[in-house]
C-alpha positions as CSV (number, residue, x, y, z in Angstrom):
1,X,29.9,5.0,12.5
2,X,31.0,3.7,15.5
3,X,27.9,2.8,17.7
4,X,26.6,-0.1,15.3
5,X,27.3,-3.1,17.3
6,X,24.2,-2.9,19.0
7,X,21.9,-2.5,16.0
8,X,23.8,-5.2,14.0
9,X,23.6,-7.5,17.2
10,X,19.8,-7.1,17.6
11,X,18.7,-7.4,13.9
12,X,20.6,-10.5,13.7
13,X,18.9,-12.0,16.5
14,X,15.2,-10.5,15.6
15,X,16.1,-11.9,12.0
16,X,16.8,-15.3,13.4
17,X,13.7,-15.4,15.5
18,X,11.8,-14.6,12.5
19,X,13.1,-17.0,10.3
20,X,12.5,-19.7,12.7
21,X,8.8,-18.8,13.2
22,X,8.4,-18.5,9.4
23,X,9.3,-22.3,9.0
24,X,6.4,-23.4,11.5
25,X,3.8,-21.1,9.4
26,X,5.0,-20.7,5.9
27,X,2.5,-23.7,4.7
28,X,-0.9,-22.3,6.3
29,X,-3.8,-22.1,4.1
30,X,-3.9,-18.4,4.7
31,X,-0.2,-17.4,3.6
32,X,-0.8,-15.4,0.4
33,X,0.7,-17.0,-3.1
34,X,1.2,-14.2,-5.3
35,X,1.6,-11.3,-2.8
36,X,4.4,-10.2,-0.6
37,X,3.7,-11.0,3.0
38,X,5.5,-10.7,6.4
39,X,7.7,-13.9,6.7
40,X,6.2,-14.2,10.8
41,X,5.3,-11.0,13.1
42,X,3.7,-7.9,12.0
43,X,4.3,-5.7,9.0
44,X,2.6,-2.4,8.0
45,X,3.8,0.5,5.8
46,X,6.0,-0.3,2.9
47,X,9.3,1.7,3.4
48,X,12.5,2.5,1.3
49,X,10.8,0.9,-1.9
50,X,13.7,1.5,-4.1
51,X,15.8,0.2,-7.1
52,X,19.3,-0.6,-6.3
53,X,21.7,-2.6,-8.6
54,X,18.8,-3.6,-10.7
55,X,17.0,-5.1,-8.0
56,X,13.6,-4.0,-6.6
57,X,14.1,-3.3,-2.7
58,X,11.1,-3.4,-0.5
59,X,11.6,-2.5,3.5
60,X,8.9,-2.4,5.8
61,X,7.6,-1.4,9.2
62,X,8.1,-4.8,11.0
63,X,7.4,-6.1,14.7
64,X,9.4,-9.2,14.6
65,X,8.5,-10.4,17.9
66,X,4.7,-10.0,18.1
67,X,2.2,-10.6,15.2
68,X,0.8,-7.0,16.6
69,X,2.1,-3.4,16.3
70,X,2.6,-3.9,20.1
71,X,4.1,0.0,21.2
72,X,5.0,1.0,17.7
73,X,8.8,0.2,18.2
74,X,8.9,-0.4,14.6
75,X,12.1,-2.2,13.1
76,X,12.9,-2.3,9.3
77,X,12.1,-5.9,7.5
78,X,13.8,-6.3,3.7
79,X,12.9,-8.0,0.9
80,X,14.2,-8.2,-2.5
81,X,12.9,-9.1,-5.9
82,X,13.8,-9.4,-9.7
83,X,10.2,-9.1,-10.6
84,X,7.8,-7.2,-8.0
85,X,6.0,-11.0,-7.5
86,X,8.9,-13.4,-6.1
87,X,10.3,-11.9,-3.2
88,X,13.4,-13.1,-1.1
89,X,13.4,-12.3,2.5
90,X,16.4,-10.5,3.7
91,X,17.9,-9.6,7.1
92,X,16.4,-6.7,8.8
93,X,18.1,-4.1,8.6
94,X,17.0,-1.3,11.5
95,X,16.5,-2.0,15.0
96,X,15.1,0.5,17.6
97,X,18.4,0.5,19.8
98,X,19.9,4.0,19.7
99,X,18.7,6.6,22.0
100,X,17.3,8.9,19.0
101,X,15.0,6.0,17.3
102,X,14.7,3.7,20.6
103,X,11.3,4.2,20.5
104,X,10.7,3.4,16.8
105,X,12.4,3.6,13.6
106,X,9.5,4.5,11.5
107,X,8.9,5.2,7.9
108,X,11.3,6.8,5.1
109,X,12.6,6.5,2.3
110,X,15.8,4.7,0.4
111,X,17.9,6.0,-2.5
112,X,20.9,5.1,-4.6
113,X,24.1,7.4,-4.5
114,X,27.8,6.7,-5.7
115,X,26.7,2.8,-5.7
116,X,25.7,2.9,-2.2
117,X,22.3,2.7,-0.9
118,X,21.2,5.2,1.7
119,X,18.2,5.0,4.1
120,X,16.3,8.3,5.6
121,X,13.7,7.6,8.5
122,X,12.4,8.9,11.1
123,X,13.6,8.0,14.4
124,X,11.6,8.5,17.8
125,X,13.5,9.6,20.4
126,X,12.9,8.1,24.0
127,X,14.7,10.4,25.8
128,X,12.6,13.5,24.6
129,X,8.4,12.2,24.6
130,X,8.8,10.3,21.4
131,X,10.1,13.5,19.5
132,X,10.6,12.7,15.6
133,X,13.8,13.4,13.9
134,X,15.3,12.1,10.2
135,X,17.9,10.0,10.7
136,X,20.5,8.3,8.2
137,X,21.8,4.7,7.4
138,X,24.2,3.6,4.8
139,X,25.0,0.4,3.2
140,X,27.7,-1.0,0.6
141,X,25.7,-3.6,-0.7
142,X,22.1,-3.2,-0.2
143,X,22.2,-5.7,2.6
144,X,23.7,-4.7,5.6
145,X,23.1,-0.9,7.0
146,X,25.1,1.4,9.5
147,X,23.6,4.5,10.9
148,X,25.4,7.3,10.5
149,X,26.8,8.6,13.6
150,X,25.4,12.1,13.4
151,X,21.6,11.2,14.0
152,X,19.4,12.3,13.9
153,X,20.2,14.4,10.7
154,X,17.2,16.8,10.9
155,X,15.8,17.2,14.4
156,X,13.8,19.8,14.2
157,X,11.0,21.4,11.7
158,X,12.8,24.8,11.6
159,X,9.5,26.3,11.0
160,X,6.5,26.5,13.3
161,X,5.3,23.1,12.3
162,X,4.6,20.3,15.1
163,X,7.6,18.8,16.4
164,X,5.7,15.7,17.5
165,X,4.3,14.9,14.2
166,X,7.4,15.0,11.8
167,X,7.9,12.3,9.8
168,X,8.3,9.7,6.8
169,X,10.7,11.5,4.6
170,X,10.7,11.4,0.7
171,X,14.1,12.3,-1.4
172,X,14.2,12.9,-4.7
173,X,17.2,14.8,-6.9
174,X,16.3,17.9,-8.9
175,X,17.8,20.7,-9.7
176,X,21.1,19.6,-8.7
177,X,19.9,19.5,-5.1
178,X,18.4,16.8,-2.6
179,X,14.6,17.8,-2.1
180,X,12.7,16.2,1.1
181,X,9.2,16.3,1.8
182,X,8.1,15.6,5.1
183,X,4.6,14.9,6.5
184,X,3.1,17.0,9.4
185,X,0.8,19.4,11.2
186,X,0.3,22.8,12.7
187,X,-2.9,23.6,14.6
188,X,-4.4,20.2,13.7
189,X,-4.2,20.7,10.2
190,X,-1.8,18.5,7.7
191,X,1.0,19.9,6.0
192,X,3.9,18.5,3.8
193,X,7.4,20.6,4.8
194,X,9.9,21.0,2.0
195,X,13.7,20.8,2.4
196,X,16.5,21.2,0.5
197,X,20.3,20.2,1.0
198,X,23.5,19.6,-1.0
199,X,24.9,16.8,0.7
200,X,21.9,14.7,2.3
201,X,22.9,15.7,5.8
202,X,22.3,20.0,6.0
203,X,19.3,20.8,5.3
204,X,17.5,24.3,5.0
205,X,13.3,24.5,5.1
206,X,12.1,26.0,2.2
207,X,8.6,26.0,2.3
208,X,5.4,24.4,3.4
209,X,5.0,22.5,0.1
210,X,1.2,22.0,1.1
211,X,-1.0,22.9,3.6
212,X,-4.7,21.8,4.6
213,X,-8.0,23.6,5.3
214,X,-9.7,20.9,6.2
215,X,-9.4,18.6,3.0
216,X,-6.1,16.8,4.0
217,X,-6.9,16.1,7.5
218,X,-4.8,16.4,10.3
219,X,-1.6,14.9,9.6
220,X,0.2,14.1,6.5
221,X,1.2,10.4,6.9
222,X,3.8,9.1,4.4
223,X,4.2,11.9,1.6
224,X,5.3,10.7,-1.6
225,X,6.1,13.5,-4.3
226,X,6.7,12.9,-7.9
227,X,6.6,13.6,-11.6
228,X,4.3,12.2,-14.0
229,X,4.7,13.5,-17.6
230,X,4.1,17.4,-17.1
231,X,2.3,17.0,-14.0
232,X,3.1,16.5,-10.1
233,X,1.7,13.9,-7.8
234,X,1.4,14.0,-4.1
235,X,0.3,10.9,-2.3
236,X,-0.5,11.0,1.4
237,X,-1.9,8.8,3.8
238,X,-4.3,11.3,6.0
239,X,-5.3,11.2,9.4
240,X,-8.4,12.9,10.6
241,X,-10.6,12.1,7.0
242,X,-12.6,8.7,8.5
243,X,-13.3,6.9,5.6
244,X,-10.4,8.4,3.1
245,X,-7.2,6.6,3.9
246,X,-4.8,7.0,0.9
247,X,-5.4,10.1,-1.6
248,X,-3.7,11.6,-4.6
249,X,-3.2,15.1,-5.5
250,X,-2.2,16.5,-9.0
251,X,-0.8,19.6,-10.1
252,X,1.8,22.3,-11.3
253,X,5.1,22.6,-8.7
254,X,7.2,26.4,-8.6
255,X,10.5,24.6,-7.9
256,X,12.0,28.0,-6.6
257,X,9.4,28.8,-4.2
258,X,8.6,25.1,-3.3
259,X,5.2,25.2,-3.6
260,X,2.5,22.4,-4.8
261,X,-0.5,24.1,-6.7
262,X,-2.8,21.0,-6.9
263,X,-5.9,20.9,-9.0
264,X,-7.2,16.7,-8.6
265,X,-7.9,15.3,-5.5
266,X,-8.9,11.3,-6.1
267,X,-8.5,8.1,-3.8
268,X,-6.1,5.8,-4.5
269,X,-7.7,2.7,-3.4
270,X,-11.4,2.6,-1.9
271,X,-11.1,-0.7,0.0
272,X,-10.8,-1.1,3.7
273,X,-6.8,-2.5,3.3
274,X,-4.8,-0.1,1.7
275,X,-2.3,2.4,3.1
276,X,0.7,4.2,2.5
277,X,1.6,3.5,-1.0
278,X,5.1,4.2,-2.1
279,X,6.5,5.2,-5.5
280,X,9.7,4.2,-7.5
281,X,10.6,4.8,-11.5
282,X,11.6,1.5,-12.4
283,X,14.2,0.2,-14.8
284,X,11.5,0.3,-17.5
285,X,10.4,4.3,-16.6
286,X,7.0,3.1,-15.2
287,X,6.0,4.5,-11.9
288,X,5.2,1.4,-9.8
289,X,3.8,1.5,-6.4
290,X,3.3,-0.5,-3.7
291,X,1.0,-0.2,-0.7
292,X,0.3,-1.5,2.8
293,X,-2.8,-4.6,2.5
294,X,-4.4,-4.0,5.9
295,X,-5.9,-1.3,8.4
296,X,-5.1,0.7,11.6
297,X,-7.2,0.4,14.7
298,X,-8.3,4.6,13.6
299,X,-10.1,3.0,10.9
300,X,-14.0,2.7,11.1
301,X,-14.0,-1.0,9.8
302,X,-10.8,-2.0,12.3
303,X,-10.5,-2.1,16.2
304,X,-6.9,-3.4,16.2
305,X,-7.8,-6.9,16.5
306,X,-6.4,-8.6,13.5
307,X,-7.5,-12.1,12.3
308,X,-4.1,-14.2,11.5
309,X,-2.5,-12.6,14.6
310,X,-3.0,-15.5,17.0
311,X,-1.4,-18.1,13.9
312,X,2.1,-15.8,14.5
313,X,1.7,-13.3,11.3
314,X,0.0,-10.3,10.2
315,X,0.5,-7.7,7.4
316,X,1.1,-8.0,3.5
317,X,1.4,-5.6,0.7
318,X,-1.2,-5.2,-2.4
319,X,-0.2,-6.1,-6.0
320,X,2.3,-3.7,-7.6
321,X,0.5,-1.3,-9.4
322,X,1.8,0.8,-12.5
323,X,0.4,4.7,-12.2
324,X,-1.1,6.7,-15.4
325,X,-2.5,10.1,-15.6
326,X,-5.0,11.4,-18.1
327,X,-5.8,14.4,-19.8
328,X,-7.6,15.7,-17.1
329,X,-5.0,15.1,-14.6
330,X,-7.1,11.9,-13.2
331,X,-4.9,8.7,-12.3
332,X,-5.5,5.0,-13.0
333,X,-3.4,1.9,-11.3
334,X,-2.7,-0.8,-13.4
335,X,-2.0,-4.2,-12.1
336,X,1.9,-4.6,-13.1
337,X,2.2,-6.4,-16.6
338,X,4.6,-9.2,-14.6
339,X,1.8,-10.9,-13.2
340,X,0.7,-12.3,-16.6
341,X,3.4,-14.8,-16.6
342,X,1.8,-16.6,-13.6
343,X,-1.4,-17.3,-14.9
344,X,-2.0,-20.9,-16.1
345,X,-5.1,-23.0,-16.8
346,X,-7.0,-20.2,-19.0
347,X,-10.6,-20.3,-19.4
348,X,-13.2,-18.3,-21.3
349,X,-16.7,-18.0,-21.3
350,X,-18.7,-16.4,-23.5
351,X,-22.3,-14.7,-24.5
352,X,-23.4,-15.0,-20.7
353,X,-26.8,-13.7,-20.0
354,X,-27.4,-14.6,-16.0
355,X,-30.4,-13.5,-13.5
356,X,-31.0,-14.3,-9.9
357,X,-30.3,-17.9,-10.6
358,X,-26.5,-17.3,-10.7
359,X,-23.4,-18.8,-12.9
360,X,-20.4,-20.2,-11.0
361,X,-17.1,-19.4,-12.5
362,X,-13.9,-21.9,-12.2
363,X,-10.3,-21.1,-12.0
364,X,-8.3,-24.2,-10.9
365,X,-8.8,-24.2,-6.9
366,X,-10.7,-20.9,-7.3
367,X,-8.9,-19.5,-4.2
368,X,-5.6,-18.3,-6.3
369,X,-6.8,-16.5,-9.4
370,X,-7.2,-13.9,-11.9
371,X,-10.7,-13.3,-13.4
372,X,-11.8,-10.5,-16.2
373,X,-15.0,-9.6,-16.4
374,X,-16.8,-7.5,-19.5
375,X,-20.2,-6.4,-18.6
376,X,-22.5,-4.8,-21.6
377,X,-24.5,-2.3,-19.6
378,X,-26.6,-1.1,-22.4
379,X,-28.1,-4.6,-22.7
380,X,-28.0,-5.4,-18.7
381,X,-31.4,-5.0,-17.1
382,X,-30.5,-6.0,-13.8
383,X,-30.5,-3.1,-11.0
384,X,-27.0,-5.0,-9.2
385,X,-24.9,-7.1,-10.6
386,X,-23.2,-9.1,-7.7
387,X,-20.4,-11.2,-7.4
388,X,-20.3,-13.6,-4.7
389,X,-16.4,-14.8,-4.0
390,X,-14.8,-16.9,-1.6
391,X,-18.1,-18.7,-0.7
392,X,-19.1,-22.3,1.1
393,X,-22.7,-20.7,1.1
394,X,-22.1,-19.4,4.6
395,X,-18.9,-17.7,4.3
396,X,-18.6,-15.1,1.4
397,X,-17.7,-11.8,0.5
398,X,-20.2,-9.7,-1.7
399,X,-19.2,-7.2,-4.2
400,X,-22.4,-5.4,-5.6
401,X,-22.1,-3.4,-8.7
402,X,-25.4,-0.9,-8.1
403,X,-26.4,0.1,-11.7
404,X,-28.9,2.5,-10.5
405,X,-26.9,4.2,-8.0
406,X,-23.7,4.0,-9.5
407,X,-21.6,2.7,-6.5
408,X,-20.0,-0.4,-5.9
409,X,-19.9,-2.2,-2.5
410,X,-17.9,-4.6,-0.8
411,X,-19.7,-6.3,1.9
412,X,-17.5,-8.8,4.3
413,X,-20.5,-8.9,6.9
414,X,-20.4,-13.0,6.0
415,X,-17.0,-13.6,6.6
416,X,-14.8,-14.4,9.6
417,X,-13.8,-10.8,10.3
418,X,-14.3,-9.7,13.9
419,X,-16.3,-6.2,12.3
420,X,-19.0,-7.0,10.0
421,X,-18.7,-4.4,7.7
422,X,-19.1,-2.9,4.2
423,X,-17.4,-0.5,1.8
424,X,-18.6,1.9,-0.9
425,X,-17.0,2.9,-3.9
426,X,-18.1,4.9,-6.8
427,X,-18.9,3.1,-10.0
428,X,-18.3,5.9,-13.3
429,X,-18.8,3.3,-15.9
430,X,-22.4,3.2,-15.6
431,X,-22.3,6.2,-17.4
432,X,-20.7,3.8,-20.1
433,X,-22.0,1.0,-22.4
434,X,-19.5,-1.5,-20.9
435,X,-17.1,-1.8,-18.8
436,X,-14.5,-3.8,-17.4
437,X,-14.1,-5.5,-13.6
438,X,-10.5,-7.0,-12.9
439,X,-10.4,-9.1,-10.2
440,X,-7.4,-10.8,-8.0
441,X,-8.1,-13.2,-5.4
442,X,-5.8,-14.8,-3.2
443,X,-5.5,-16.8,0.0
444,X,-6.8,-13.9,2.0
445,X,-7.5,-11.1,-0.1
446,X,-9.7,-9.5,-2.9
447,X,-8.3,-6.8,-5.0
448,X,-11.0,-5.0,-7.7
449,X,-10.0,-2.8,-10.5
450,X,-12.9,-1.2,-12.7
451,X,-13.7,2.2,-14.7
452,X,-10.9,1.9,-16.8
453,X,-8.7,1.3,-13.2
454,X,-9.6,4.8,-11.7
455,X,-11.3,2.6,-9.1
456,X,-9.5,-0.1,-7.2
457,X,-10.8,-1.8,-4.0
458,X,-8.4,-3.3,-1.7
459,X,-9.6,-6.0,1.1
460,X,-8.5,-8.7,3.4
461,X,-11.1,-11.3,3.6
462,X,-10.6,-14.8,6.0
463,X,-12.9,-17.2,5.4
464,X,-12.4,-21.2,6.1
465,X,-10.2,-23.1,3.4
466,X,-13.2,-24.8,1.6
467,X,-14.6,-21.6,0.9
468,X,-13.4,-21.1,-3.0
469,X,-17.3,-20.5,-4.9
470,X,-17.0,-17.9,-7.2
471,X,-20.7,-16.9,-8.4
472,X,-22.0,-14.1,-10.5
473,X,-26.0,-13.0,-10.4
474,X,-28.1,-10.4,-12.1
475,X,-30.3,-9.1,-9.4
476,X,-33.8,-8.1,-10.4
477,X,-33.3,-8.1,-13.8
478,X,-30.2,-9.8,-16.2
479,X,-26.7,-9.1,-16.8
480,X,-25.3,-9.3,-20.2
481,X,-21.6,-10.6,-20.1
482,X,-20.1,-10.9,-23.4
483,X,-16.7,-12.7,-22.1
484,X,-15.3,-14.0,-18.8
485,X,-11.5,-14.8,-18.7
486,X,-10.1,-16.5,-15.8
487,X,-6.7,-18.1,-14.6
488,X,-5.2,-19.7,-12.0
489,X,-2.8,-17.2,-10.9
């Protein structure tokens, strides 16, 4: 690994700059309290989410010098955790300084082998029209990495798929072989490509594992493929599907053929700010995912301008979630149980009937909290149950549970966000007698879970510091709420 001095010097310089800026902004009231957030600068996709020597590692796409994506010349930031909640910032590990990745060290994965940590990432070749190839870096300690001398490891698709959209490797071990799925496209239809290797360096093309007829968009970004019970799951963040941006497929995998036959198709998160989730099997055997909590300018609710950019940072991760599957192959996403250890000041309200006058919910400062609300749908006469969150009366986020239409609408048109927009999701629980609504509120985000955790909505929300009111309303009737539990978090 002869040419790593450039990478070492640049990552050292970039890390020093980021941590110097972090000291200036770390106490800003819009900084998240219990979510991972970039120390300074910009972050997008989680990368290399993994367990190494018993600790959780999170890498992420990073621009250390500005709080926006810029020219997408990404670095890899790095953090480590014992519990998926408290994260320690570590030095930046990859810098785009070599010819094969000088236009960007894009997304990828990490794995442990023979007590070393290996990263596989997509390098954008500055010499060849930003052609995308798969590159490798290795670490003895999980902190300092050296790029291998033979990068890119895989420079060609070895098939008829497009070489310019050929990125985001995901690797796993099966049947004594290394398997790697990569997102790509052909004739403007998304594909995932499957490769196999005995040594992580010499790869052969096996098959087009999945291909779109339109339902997977134009490019399958950030594929993650894993086993859950007896079934297989593919996550992808598709381009070209307008409002859909993080989907899952569940089905069966023919290993010899390298073909995935999927039966179920669902949205991982219906909010405006959830993208590129990565999955691990943790030390408890759980499937845990973490996703980027922000948006790209090609999404209908984003114009490429970000509220905290002027403050010196932009980008965070949604709370980690445990993935579960029901008998029909549908997925649910449970907030990790580790968050419960951070609860304090529990308040319980029982047997509430509320109409358009509303009731308030108090949880400490109301800005960093968790709320679980039970709703008796059989005894509720209201057409809509409305939550008013992060409110000072003028600036606020609204969540409308429309019981006549079976829809959830998240409305941030009365916040400081540049684009005044709303986002809808299905509300399956209207077919049941009761439902549970689970909320996580942090300095600049709201996450909603319902429908037995099958429906999730993650949204960034920017309001003035004193906008902390939480109210519940029954619209055009009354809402019957057997219990509300709330905690400071």
